[in-house]
KOLPA-663942 format. One line per 10 residues: number of its first residue (from 1); their letters; for each residue z, y, x of N, C-alpha, C, O. Coordinates in steps of 0.2 Angstrom, whole numbers, plus 5000, padded with zeros to 4 digits. Layout:
<recs>
NUM = a = Z,Y,X,Z,Y,X,Z,Y,X,Z,Y,X; ...
</recs>
This chain:
<recs>
1 = mqpafclgng = 4687,5472,4669,4691,5467,4673,4695,5473,4674,4695,5479,4673; 4702,5467,4677,4707,5471,4680,4707,5471,4687,4706,5466,4690; 4709,5478,4691,4710,5475,4698,4713,5470,4702,4717,5466,4699; 4711,5470,4708,4713,5467,4713,4718,5469,4717,4716,5473,4722; 4725,5466,4718,4727,5473,4724,4729,5467,4732,4733,5463,4734; 4725,5468,4733,4726,5467,4742,4734,5470,4745,4736,5476,4744; 4738,5463,4748,4741,5464,4753,4739,5465,4760,4736,5461,4764; 4744,5472,4761,4743,5470,4773,4750,5468,4770,4751,5468,4764; 4755,5468,4776,4760,5469,4777,4762,5475,4782,4766,5473,4787; 4761,5479,4781,4765,5485,4782,4770,5487,4778,4771,5486,4772
11 = ksrlvfdlvr = 4773,5490,4784,4782,5492,4779,4781,5495,4772,4785,5496,4767; 4772,5498,4771,4773,5504,4763,4774,5499,4757,4776,5500,4752; 4772,5491,4760,4771,5488,4753,4779,5487,4752,4780,5484,4746; 4785,5489,4754,4790,5484,4752,4795,5488,4747,4801,5487,4746; 4792,5494,4743,4792,5499,4738,4790,5494,4731,4792,5495,4725; 4786,5489,4733,4783,5485,4725,4788,5480,4725,4791,5479,4730; 4789,5477,4719,4790,5471,4717,4783,5468,4713,4781,5470,4708; 4780,5462,4718,4777,5458,4720,4775,5453,4712,4770,5452,4710; 4780,5452,4710,4779,5449,4703,4779,5453,4696,4778,5450,4691; 4782,5461,4698,4779,5467,4691,4771,5466,4694,4769,5460,4695
21 = lqekgpiygc = 4767,5471,4696,4762,5467,4704,4757,5462,4702,4751,5464,4701; 4759,5457,4700,4754,5452,4699,4755,5451,4691,4753,5446,4689; 4757,5456,4685,4754,5455,4681,4751,5459,4677,4749,5458,4671; 4749,5465,4681,4745,5468,4681,4737,5467,4684,4733,5471,4682; 4737,5464,4688,4730,5457,4692,4731,5453,4699,4737,5453,4700; 4729,5450,4701,4729,5446,4707,4730,5448,4709,4727,5453,4711; 4737,5443,4713,4735,5446,4721,4733,5442,4726,4734,5436,4725; 4730,5444,4732,4727,5443,4738,4727,5444,4742,4722,5446,4745; 4734,5443,4746,4739,5444,4754,4738,5438,4761,4734,5434,4760; 4741,5439,4766,4739,5435,4773,4746,5435,4773,4751,5437,4770
31 = nalyrtftpt = 4747,5429,4781,4752,5425,4784,4758,5424,4782,4760,5418,4782; 4763,5430,4781,4771,5426,4781,4771,5428,4774,4773,5423,4771; 4769,5432,4772,4768,5433,4763,4768,5428,4761,4769,5431,4755; 4767,5421,4759,4768,5414,4757,4777,5411,4759,4780,5406,4758; 4778,5415,4761,4788,5413,4764,4792,5415,4757,4797,5412,4754; 4787,5421,4755,4792,5422,4749,4791,5425,4744,4796,5428,4741; 4781,5425,4744,4782,5424,4737,4772,5421,4738,4768,5422,4743; 4771,5419,4730,4765,5415,4731,4759,5420,4728,4758,5422,4722; 4755,5423,4734,4748,5428,4729,4745,5420,4727,4745,5414,4727; 4740,5426,4722,4733,5422,4721,4731,5415,4725,4730,5409,4725
41 = clvatdpgis = 4730,5423,4731,4725,5420,4739,4728,5421,4742,4730,5427,4743; 4731,5416,4747,4733,5419,4754,4729,5418,4760,4726,5412,4759; 4727,5420,4764,4724,5420,4769,4724,5422,4777,4723,5428,4779; 4725,5418,4781,4729,5418,4788,4724,5416,4795,4721,5411,4794; 4723,5420,4799,4716,5418,4804,4719,5417,4809,4718,5412,4811; 4725,5421,4813,4728,5416,4819,4732,5412,4818,4736,5410,4814; 4729,5410,4823,4732,5402,4824,4739,5399,4825,4741,5393,4827; 4742,5402,4824,4753,5400,4823,4754,5403,4817,4760,5403,4814; 4750,5406,4814,4756,5407,4806,4749,5401,4800,4751,5398,4795; 4744,5400,4802,4740,5397,4798,4742,5390,4798,4742,5387,4793
51 = reiqnsgyah = 4744,5388,4807,4745,5380,4806,4752,5382,4803,4755,5376,4801; 4755,5387,4801,4763,5385,4800,4760,5383,4791,4761,5378,4788; 4757,5389,4791,4754,5389,4784,4752,5380,4782,4755,5376,4777; 4748,5378,4785,4746,5372,4783,4749,5366,4785,4748,5361,4781; 4755,5366,4789,4761,5360,4790,4765,5360,4784,4767,5355,4782; 4766,5368,4779,4771,5369,4774,4767,5363,4767,4769,5359,4762; 4761,5364,4770,4760,5360,4765,4757,5361,4759,4754,5357,4755; 4759,5371,4758,4757,5376,4757,4750,5375,4751,4749,5379,4746; 4746,5371,4754,4735,5372,4753,4736,5367,4747,4732,5368,4743; 4742,5361,4747,4740,5357,4742,4741,5360,4735,4739,5358,4729
61 = knrfhtrrpy = 4744,5364,4735,4746,5365,4728,4743,5372,4727,4740,5373,4721; 4743,5380,4732,4738,5384,4733,4733,5388,4735,4731,5386,4741; 4731,5393,4734,4725,5393,4735,4724,5398,4742,4727,5403,4742; 4719,5393,4750,4722,5397,4757,4716,5394,4760,4713,5389,4760; 4714,5400,4764,4710,5400,4764,4709,5404,4775,4710,5410,4777; 4708,5399,4778,4708,5403,4786,4700,5402,4791,4694,5401,4789; 4701,5402,4796,4694,5397,4799,4694,5391,4798,4690,5389,4795; 4698,5388,4802,4699,5382,4807,4705,5375,4801,4708,5371,4804; 4703,5376,4791,4707,5369,4788,4704,5363,4792,4699,5362,4795; 4714,5361,4792,4715,5355,4792,4712,5354,4786,4711,5357,4781
71 = pdsgakdlpr = 4711,5345,4789,4707,5340,4785,4712,5337,4780,4718,5337,4783; 4712,5336,4775,4714,5334,4768,4723,5342,4770,4729,5341,4769; 4720,5346,4772,4725,5349,4772,4728,5354,4762,4733,5354,4760; 4721,5357,4759,4720,5359,4755,4717,5363,4758,4711,5361,4757; 4716,5370,4763,4716,5374,4764,4707,5374,4763,4704,5370,4766; 4703,5379,4761,4697,5382,4760,4696,5386,4769,4700,5389,4773; 4690,5384,4770,4686,5386,4775,4684,5395,4777,4684,5394,4783; 4682,5401,4776,4682,5407,4774,4674,5406,4775,4671,5401,4776; 4671,5412,4774,4664,5412,4771,4663,5413,4781,4667,5416,4784; 4658,5410,4784,4656,5412,4790,4655,5419,4791,4656,5421,4796
81 = kykgyssgpn = 4652,5423,4785,4650,5428,4791,4658,5435,4787,4658,5440,4783; 4661,5432,4790,4670,5436,4791,4673,5431,4792,4679,5431,4790; 4672,5426,4794,4679,5422,4803,4678,5426,4806,4683,5427,4808; 4675,5432,4808,4677,5437,4814,4684,5440,4811,4690,5441,4813; 4680,5440,4804,4690,5448,4801,4696,5446,4804,4697,5440,4807; 4699,5451,4804,4703,5447,4802,4708,5446,4796,4705,5446,4791; 4715,5445,4795,4719,5443,4791,4715,5445,4786,4711,5443,4783; 4718,5451,4785,4719,5458,4781,4712,5458,4776,4712,5456,4771; 4708,5461,4781,4701,5463,4780,4698,5457,4774,4696,5458,4768; 4700,5448,4777,4699,5445,4773,4700,5441,4768,4698,5436,4766
91 = tvaqalldgy = 4707,5447,4766,4710,5448,4760,4706,5449,4752,4706,5446,4746; 4701,5457,4758,4697,5461,4754,4691,5457,4751,4689,5460,4746; 4688,5452,4754,4684,5450,4755,4683,5444,4750,4678,5444,4747; 4687,5441,4750,4687,5435,4746,4688,5440,4740,4685,5438,4734; 4692,5445,4740,4693,5448,4731,4687,5453,4732,4684,5455,4726; 4684,5454,4735,4676,5454,4733,4673,5449,4731,4671,5449,4725; 4673,5444,4735,4666,5438,4730,4669,5438,4728,4666,5435,4724; 4674,5438,4725,4677,5436,4718,4675,5438,4711,4675,5435,4706; 4673,5445,4715,4669,5449,4706,4672,5456,4708,4668,5461,4708; 4680,5457,4710,4685,5461,4707,4680,5468,4708,4677,5468,4713
101 = qtiyligfdl = 4680,5473,4705,4675,5476,4705,4683,5485,4710,4683,5491,4712; 4687,5483,4709,4692,5488,4711,4700,5485,4714,4704,5482,4712; 4697,5489,4722,4701,5482,4724,4706,5491,4727,4704,5496,4729; 4713,5488,4727,4718,5492,4731,4721,5489,4735,4724,5484,4735; 4720,5495,4743,4721,5493,4748,4730,5492,4751,4731,5492,4757; 4737,5490,4747,4742,5492,4750,4746,5486,4756,4746,5480,4758; 4749,5492,4757,4752,5490,4766,4748,5490,4772,4752,5488,4777; 4742,5492,4772,4739,5492,4775,4739,5498,4778,4736,5503,4777; 4743,5497,4781,4745,5505,4784,4740,5507,4790,4736,5512,4790; 4741,5502,4795,4735,5502,4799,4739,5507,4806,4738,5513,4808
111 = gttdgqfnni = 4741,5504,4808,4747,5509,4813,4753,5511,4812,4758,5508,4810; 4754,5516,4814,4762,5518,4814,4762,5526,4815,4759,5530,4818; 4768,5525,4810,4771,5534,4811,4775,5534,4816,4775,5540,4819; 4780,5528,4819,4786,5531,4822,4784,5526,4829,4788,5524,4832; 4781,5525,4830,4779,5522,4836,4779,5515,4837,4777,5513,4842; 4782,5511,4833,4784,5506,4832,4782,5499,4831,4788,5497,4830; 4781,5498,4830,4776,5488,4826,4778,5489,4821,4784,5487,4819; 4772,5491,4816,4772,5492,4809,4772,5484,4805,4767,5482,4802; 4776,5481,4804,4776,5474,4798,4783,5472,4798,4786,5472,4803; 4784,5469,4791,4786,5469,4787,4791,5463,4791,4797,5464,4791
121 = yadtehykki = 4788,5458,4794,4787,5451,4794,4789,5452,4806,4789,5447,4809; 4790,5457,4808,4791,5458,4816,4800,5455,4814,4804,5455,4809; 4798,5452,4820,4806,5446,4822,4808,5442,4820,4813,5440,4820; 4800,5437,4818,4802,5430,4814,4793,5427,4819,4788,5429,4821; 4797,5424,4818,4789,5417,4818,4785,5421,4820,4784,5426,4817; 4781,5419,4824,4774,5421,4828,4772,5429,4825,4766,5430,4824; 4778,5433,4826,4774,5443,4824,4780,5442,4832,4784,5437,4834; 4777,5450,4836,4780,5454,4838,4787,5456,4834,4788,5455,4828; 4791,5460,4841,4798,5462,4839,4797,5469,4837,4792,5472,4840; 4801,5471,4832,4803,5476,4832,4799,5481,4834,4794,5483,4833
131 = tdpptfagnw = 4804,5482,4840,4802,5487,4846,4798,5486,4851,4799,5488,4857; 4791,5481,4847,4786,5481,4851,4782,5490,4847,4782,5494,4842; 4778,5488,4855,4770,5494,4853,4768,5491,4845,4769,5486,4842; 4764,5496,4844,4762,5496,4837,4754,5491,4836,4751,5495,4840; 4751,5487,4834,4748,5481,4837,4739,5486,4836,4741,5492,4834; 4734,5487,4837,4727,5492,4840,4724,5490,4834,4722,5485,4833; 4723,5496,4827,4722,5493,4821,4714,5496,4822,4711,5497,4816; 4712,5496,4825,4704,5498,4827,4699,5494,4820,4697,5496,4814; 4701,5486,4825,4696,5480,4821,4698,5479,4813,4695,5476,4809; 4702,5482,4812,4704,5482,4804,4703,5487,4802,4698,5488,4798
141 = irqirelaee = 4705,5493,4804,4699,5499,4801,4691,5499,4801,4688,5502,4797; 4690,5495,4807,4681,5495,4806,4679,5488,4799,4675,5488,4795; 4685,5484,4800,4682,5479,4795,4680,5480,4789,4675,5478,4786; 4686,5486,4786,4687,5489,4780,4683,5492,4781,4678,5489,4778; 4680,5497,4783,4676,5500,4781,4667,5496,4781,4663,5498,4777; 4668,5490,4786,4662,5487,4783,4660,5482,4777,4656,5480,4773; 4665,5483,4777,4666,5480,4770,4665,5485,4765,4660,5483,4763; 4667,5490,4762,4667,5497,4759,4658,5499,4757,4656,5502,4752; 4654,5497,4762,4647,5501,4764,4644,5494,4762,4639,5493,4759; 4648,5490,4765,4643,5483,4762,4644,5483,4757,4640,5478,4755
151 = fherqfvrve = 4649,5486,4750,4650,5481,4744,4650,5488,4740,4654,5490,4735; 4644,5494,4745,4647,5501,4741,4647,5505,4734,4649,5510,4732; 4646,5499,4731,4644,5498,4720,4652,5496,4717,4653,5495,4711; 4658,5495,4724,4661,5493,4723,4667,5499,4723,4665,5504,4726; 4675,5500,4721,4679,5504,4722,4685,5502,4727,4686,5496,4729; 4687,5507,4729,4692,5504,4735,4698,5509,4735,4697,5515,4737; 4702,5508,4733,4709,5514,4733,4713,5512,4735,4716,5507,4734; 4716,5517,4742,4723,5518,4748,4728,5520,4746,4729,5526,4746; 4734,5514,4744,4739,5516,4742,4741,5517,4749,4740,5512,4753; 4744,5524,4752,4747,5525,4755,4756,5526,4753,4758,5526,4747
161 = gpesahvsvf = 4760,5526,4761,4769,5525,4760,4768,5532,4766,4763,5535,4768; 4774,5533,4768,4777,5535,4775,4778,5534,4777,4782,5537,4780; 4776,5527,4780,4774,5522,4785,4765,5522,4787,4762,5519,4791; 4761,5527,4782,4752,5525,4784,4751,5529,4788,4751,5535,4789; 4749,5524,4791,4743,5532,4797,4740,5533,4792,4741,5531,4786; 4734,5541,4793,4732,5543,4797,4720,5540,4797,4716,5539,4802; 4720,5538,4792,4712,5535,4793,4707,5538,4793,4703,5537,4789; 4706,5543,4798,4701,5549,4795,4693,5545,4794,4690,5548,4790; 4691,5540,4798,4684,5537,4794,4683,5536,4787,4678,5537,4784; 4690,5532,4784,4690,5533,4778,4689,5535,4773,4687,5532,4768
171 = ntlpnmgfln = 4691,5544,4774,4686,5550,4769,4681,5551,4769,4677,5555,4766; 4677,5545,4776,4667,5549,4773,4664,5542,4772,4658,5540,4773; 4671,5535,4767,4666,5530,4764,4668,5534,4754,4673,5534,4750; 4660,5537,4751,4662,5538,4745,4664,5532,4739,4663,5532,4733; 4665,5528,4741,4671,5523,4739,4678,5521,4737,4682,5518,4734; 4678,5525,4743,4686,5522,4745,4693,5530,4744,4692,5535,4747; 4697,5528,4740,4699,5535,4739,4707,5535,4739,4708,5529,4740; 4713,5538,4738,4718,5537,4742,4725,5539,4738,4727,5545,4738; 4728,5536,4736,4736,5537,4731,4742,5537,4735,4742,5535,4741; 4746,5538,4732,4753,5536,4734,4754,5532,4733,4749,5528,4732
181 = tkkfraqigl = 4761,5530,4735,4764,5524,4728,4768,5528,4724,4769,5525,4718; 4770,5536,4724,4772,5537,4719,4769,5536,4710,4771,5536,4704; 4759,5538,4714,4754,5544,4708,4750,5534,4708,4747,5533,4703; 4750,5529,4712,4749,5524,4712,4752,5519,4706,4748,5515,4702; 4760,5519,4707,4767,5518,4702,4763,5519,4693,4760,5515,4690; 4763,5527,4693,4757,5529,4688,4755,5528,4684,4756,5526,4678; 4750,5527,4689,4741,5526,4686,4741,5518,4684,4737,5517,4680; 4744,5513,4686,4746,5506,4684,4751,5504,4681,4754,5498,4681; 4754,5510,4679,4759,5508,4675,4768,5504,4676,4771,5501,4671; 4769,5506,4682,4775,5502,4686,4783,5503,4687,4786,5499,4689
</recs>
């Protein structure tokens, strides 16, 4: 079975051509990704961006999961077990529930290396300003760790760029590997 690619919206994912990446396997993404790219599965948990997606009609033609789907919007409910998870970790949960054995985490920078808000949609509607302090990543880290522990027979690979924060707890997970963007490209054939 081919791998699944789960996209966070950290700056490290900007080096990838998503159309070419999708040729290698399904893409699970979150939030404003839909504005420029249609992934295999889209997730949004925050009310503002979830409203935007549902009001756009996106979910009538594309797979979209959220905490509170509007009636007749086409949106699907998130599994109860993961409703408290953030959007990015929920992309990972969806790929796992769909049965993928290898999950690549791309753009899950989980913090910042420059002290600024690390999100490619900064300065757009429903997002903080690029000059704002970074968002606390502790919940995302905990949720990804919980998924890796729950699905301990699956393989997780975090693709790291220069913008990616070091996450020491991931080093303790036996099913979590790491690749820099150059090695990932070579391994996947991009």
